[in-house]
C-alpha positions as CSV (number, residue, x, y, z in Angstrom):
1,X,81.1,92.7,77.3
2,X,84.5,93.6,76.2
3,X,87.0,95.7,77.7
4,X,90.2,97.0,75.9
5,X,92.6,99.9,76.5
6,X,92.7,103.2,74.3
7,X,95.2,105.2,76.4
8,X,98.1,102.6,78.1
9,X,100.0,104.1,81.0
10,X,99.2,107.7,80.6
11,X,99.3,109.0,84.2
12,X,99.4,108.4,88.0
13,X,96.0,109.4,88.6
14,X,93.8,109.4,85.9
15,X,90.5,110.8,86.2
16,X,87.2,112.7,85.4
17,X,86.5,111.1,82.0
18,X,83.8,113.2,79.9
19,X,82.4,112.6,76.6
20,X,82.3,115.6,74.5
21,X,79.7,114.9,71.9
22,X,80.1,118.0,69.6
23,X,83.8,116.7,69.1
24,X,83.1,113.0,69.3
25,X,86.5,113.1,72.2
26,X,86.9,111.6,75.2
27,X,88.3,114.2,78.2
28,X,90.2,113.4,81.1
29,X,92.7,114.4,83.5
30,X,96.0,113.3,85.1
31,X,95.8,114.9,88.2
32,X,99.2,114.8,89.5
33,X,100.7,116.4,86.4
34,X,97.9,119.0,85.7
35,X,97.4,117.6,82.1
36,X,94.3,117.0,79.9
37,X,94.0,114.8,77.7
38,X,91.8,114.7,74.4
39,X,91.4,111.0,72.6
40,X,89.3,110.3,69.9
41,X,90.3,112.8,67.2
42,X,91.9,110.0,65.2
43,X,92.1,106.6,65.4
44,X,95.8,106.9,66.9
45,X,95.4,110.3,68.5
46,X,95.9,111.3,72.2
47,X,96.3,114.9,72.7
48,X,97.9,116.1,75.8
49,X,98.1,119.8,77.5
50,X,99.4,121.2,81.0
51,X,97.4,123.6,82.4
52,X,99.7,126.2,82.8
53,X,100.5,127.6,86.3
54,X,98.2,125.1,88.3
55,X,99.8,122.6,90.7
56,X,96.8,120.2,89.4
57,X,94.0,119.4,87.8
58,X,90.8,117.6,89.4
59,X,88.2,118.1,86.6
60,X,87.9,119.0,82.9
61,X,84.2,120.3,80.9
62,X,83.4,121.8,77.7
63,X,81.9,125.3,77.7
64,X,78.9,126.0,75.6
65,X,80.2,129.2,73.9
66,X,83.5,127.1,72.9
67,X,86.7,126.3,74.8
68,X,87.0,124.7,78.1
69,X,86.9,125.4,82.0
70,X,88.8,123.4,84.2
71,X,89.2,123.0,88.0
72,X,92.7,122.9,88.9
73,X,95.0,123.6,91.9
74,X,92.6,125.7,94.3
75,X,91.1,127.4,91.1
76,X,87.8,127.5,88.6
77,X,89.6,129.0,85.5
78,X,89.3,128.6,81.8
79,X,91.4,126.9,79.4
80,X,92.9,127.1,76.1
81,X,93.4,123.2,75.2
82,X,95.8,124.2,72.2
83,X,98.4,126.1,74.6
84,X,97.6,125.4,78.0
85,X,96.9,128.7,79.1
86,X,94.7,128.8,81.9
87,X,92.4,132.0,82.7
88,X,91.6,132.1,86.7
89,X,87.7,132.8,87.0
90,X,87.7,132.2,90.7
91,X,89.9,131.0,93.9
92,X,88.3,128.4,96.7
93,X,89.6,127.4,100.3
94,X,91.8,130.6,100.5
95,X,92.4,129.6,104.3
96,X,93.3,125.6,103.4
97,X,96.3,125.9,101.0
98,X,97.1,122.5,100.7
99,X,93.6,121.4,99.3
100,X,92.8,121.2,95.7
101,X,90.0,120.4,93.3
102,X,89.4,116.5,92.9
103,X,86.6,116.0,90.4
104,X,83.7,117.7,88.9
105,X,80.5,118.3,86.8
106,X,77.7,120.3,85.0
107,X,74.3,120.2,85.5
108,X,71.5,120.5,83.3
109,X,71.7,124.6,83.7
110,X,75.1,124.6,83.4
111,X,76.6,125.4,86.4
112,X,80.1,123.7,87.3
113,X,80.3,121.5,90.1
114,X,83.3,120.4,91.8
115,X,85.0,119.6,95.2
116,X,88.1,119.7,97.2
117,X,90.1,117.5,99.5
118,X,92.6,118.3,102.2
119,X,96.3,117.2,102.0
120,X,97.7,113.5,103.1
121,X,99.8,113.4,105.7
122,X,100.0,109.6,107.1
123,X,96.3,109.5,105.7
124,X,93.7,111.7,104.3
125,X,93.2,114.7,106.2
126,X,89.7,114.3,107.3
127,X,86.8,116.9,106.4
128,X,88.8,119.7,105.1
129,X,86.8,119.9,101.8
130,X,83.9,121.5,100.4
131,X,81.5,120.7,97.4
132,X,81.4,124.2,95.5
133,X,79.2,125.3,92.4
134,X,80.5,127.9,89.9
135,X,77.5,129.8,87.9
136,X,77.4,131.2,84.9
137,X,78.1,134.7,85.8
138,X,81.0,132.8,87.5
139,X,80.4,133.3,91.1
140,X,81.1,130.6,93.5
141,X,78.8,128.7,96.2
142,X,79.4,126.6,98.7
143,X,77.0,123.8,99.1
144,X,78.3,120.7,101.3
145,X,81.5,121.3,104.0
146,X,83.2,118.8,106.0
147,X,83.9,116.5,102.9
148,X,86.7,114.4,102.8
149,X,87.3,113.2,99.3
150,X,84.9,114.9,97.1
151,X,84.0,112.3,94.2
152,X,81.3,111.5,91.9
153,X,78.3,113.4,90.9
154,X,75.2,112.4,89.1
155,X,72.0,114.1,88.4
156,X,68.8,111.6,87.7
157,X,66.9,112.0,84.4
158,X,64.7,114.9,85.6
159,X,66.8,116.4,87.7
160,X,65.2,116.3,91.0
161,X,67.9,114.5,92.6
162,X,71.5,114.9,92.8
163,X,73.5,111.8,93.9
164,X,77.5,112.6,95.0
165,X,80.2,110.7,96.6
166,X,82.8,111.6,99.6
167,X,84.9,108.7,99.7
168,X,85.6,109.1,103.2
169,X,81.9,108.1,103.9
170,X,81.9,104.9,102.0
171,X,78.7,106.0,100.4
172,X,76.6,106.9,97.1
173,X,74.2,110.1,99.2
174,X,71.4,111.9,97.3
175,X,70.3,115.1,98.1
176,X,66.7,116.8,96.6
177,X,68.0,119.0,93.9
178,X,66.2,122.0,92.8
179,X,67.3,122.7,89.0
180,X,66.6,126.2,89.1
181,X,68.0,127.5,91.7
182,X,70.8,125.0,92.0
183,X,70.1,124.1,96.0
184,X,70.8,120.8,97.6
185,X,68.6,119.7,100.8
186,X,67.4,116.4,102.6
187,X,70.5,114.6,102.4
188,X,70.2,111.2,102.9
189,X,72.5,107.8,102.1
190,X,71.6,106.2,98.7
191,X,73.8,103.6,98.7
192,X,76.5,102.0,101.5
193,X,79.6,100.3,100.7
194,X,81.1,99.6,103.9
195,X,80.7,95.8,103.0
196,X,82.4,96.0,99.6
197,X,86.1,95.9,98.5
198,X,87.5,99.2,97.9
199,X,86.4,102.6,98.0
200,X,83.8,104.5,95.8
201,X,85.3,107.1,93.8
202,X,83.7,108.9,90.3
203,X,80.5,107.8,88.9
204,X,77.7,108.2,86.2
205,X,74.3,107.3,85.3
206,X,73.0,105.6,83.0
207,X,69.4,105.9,81.2
208,X,67.7,103.7,83.3
209,X,68.7,105.8,86.3
210,X,71.3,103.2,87.5
211,X,74.5,104.7,88.7
212,X,78.1,103.3,87.8
213,X,80.4,103.7,90.3
214,X,84.2,103.0,90.2
215,X,85.6,101.2,93.5
216,X,89.0,102.4,94.3
217,X,91.3,99.9,95.4
218,X,88.7,97.6,94.6
219,X,89.3,96.4,91.2
220,X,85.6,97.0,89.8
221,X,83.0,98.8,88.6
222,X,79.6,98.4,90.0
223,X,76.2,99.0,88.9
224,X,74.2,100.0,92.0
225,X,70.1,101.1,92.2
226,X,70.4,104.1,94.0
227,X,66.4,103.9,94.7
228,X,67.1,100.5,96.5
229,X,70.4,100.5,97.5
230,X,71.6,97.2,95.6
231,X,74.3,96.3,93.7
232,X,73.3,95.2,90.5
233,X,76.4,94.2,88.8
234,X,80.1,94.0,89.2
235,X,82.5,94.6,86.3
236,X,86.0,92.9,87.7
237,X,88.3,95.4,86.2
238,X,92.3,94.6,85.1
239,X,93.4,97.1,87.3
240,X,92.9,97.5,91.4
241,X,92.3,101.3,91.3
242,X,89.7,102.4,88.7
243,X,88.8,106.0,89.1
244,X,85.9,107.2,87.9
245,X,83.7,106.1,84.2
246,X,81.6,107.6,82.0
247,X,79.0,106.7,78.8
248,X,80.0,107.9,75.3
249,X,80.6,107.2,72.1
250,X,77.8,108.3,69.3
251,X,75.2,105.9,71.0
252,X,76.7,106.7,74.3
253,X,76.9,102.6,74.7
254,X,80.7,102.8,75.5
255,X,81.5,103.2,79.2
256,X,85.2,104.8,79.4
257,X,87.0,104.0,82.4
258,X,90.2,106.1,84.2
259,X,93.0,104.5,86.7
260,X,95.2,105.1,88.6
261,X,98.8,103.8,89.8
262,X,100.2,105.6,92.6
263,X,100.8,102.7,95.5
264,X,104.2,102.9,95.2
265,X,107.0,103.9,92.6
266,X,105.5,103.7,89.0
267,X,108.3,100.9,88.1
268,X,107.1,98.9,91.2
269,X,103.2,99.4,90.4
270,X,103.5,98.5,86.6
271,X,105.2,95.3,87.1
272,X,102.4,94.0,89.7
273,X,99.7,95.7,87.4
274,X,101.1,96.4,83.6
275,X,97.7,98.5,82.8
276,X,97.4,100.5,86.3
277,X,97.2,104.4,85.0
278,X,95.5,103.6,82.0
279,X,92.0,104.5,80.2
280,X,90.1,101.6,79.0
281,X,86.4,101.5,77.1
282,X,84.0,98.5,78.1
283,X,81.3,97.6,75.3
284,X,78.2,95.3,74.7
285,X,77.0,96.7,77.8
286,X,73.5,96.2,76.8
287,X,72.6,99.5,78.4
288,X,73.4,103.3,77.2
289,X,74.1,106.3,79.3
290,X,73.3,110.2,79.1
291,X,75.0,112.9,77.5
292,X,77.1,115.3,79.7
293,X,76.4,118.5,80.4
294,X,78.4,121.5,79.7
295,X,79.3,124.8,81.0
296,X,77.0,128.1,80.6
297,X,79.7,130.7,81.8
């Protein structure tokens, strides 16, 4: 196994990695600057675009018809990745104006799932967020409320289970998932992290049905079995706050990991952790992932 940096110190809160198999590029965001990045067009190329009119951006996903969709601020929207222009499709949390989107992914039918979180005063305001989905016709549905920090989402290979992280609960929860209807039921705890350092953030799933979970403030990526609830593998990261991960590369055998550097001033943080806020790749893991889904609308 080998860990290396592909984009050094690119943001205070890089998140939402997504491997775009059509362009063979990695997409990710820096939430706090409303930046969308695209890496891999050339060996040394890292493209950044600021989403215009958005205070933050929590996730970016390609559209099947071309272009991109974002969960930015409190809006779903389409993005012109060349200009940064966002066309708003829907507004959420209209009466919770301090909320923002935090993470999102598409299911196998092309719905875009993304959740919100409340503001941080001294600590995160609890249970202010909601998990939503954006359908092909741009209608929005609410699926889970009273969420503290909406984070990782993944589906099993036959799309009968959706895994979901509300970081405030320190667990991965499982739902029975109806792909045709896009509905959730029978919520239960799949993996608990109450005895682990850090808090679960973003995640992805591999071809064997195991979850890879970024442990924020825990300096690690954990491979866990959602059926037994057991931790199978721990990968120590060179930063304290990995935020999310995804599989990519031509064979989906590379794990890409985003990270944060926002606990003090950036200068202080970088003095302690020179690679904080960087994006990493992990190779030779001995396991592969699955292609990510794209938005149908």
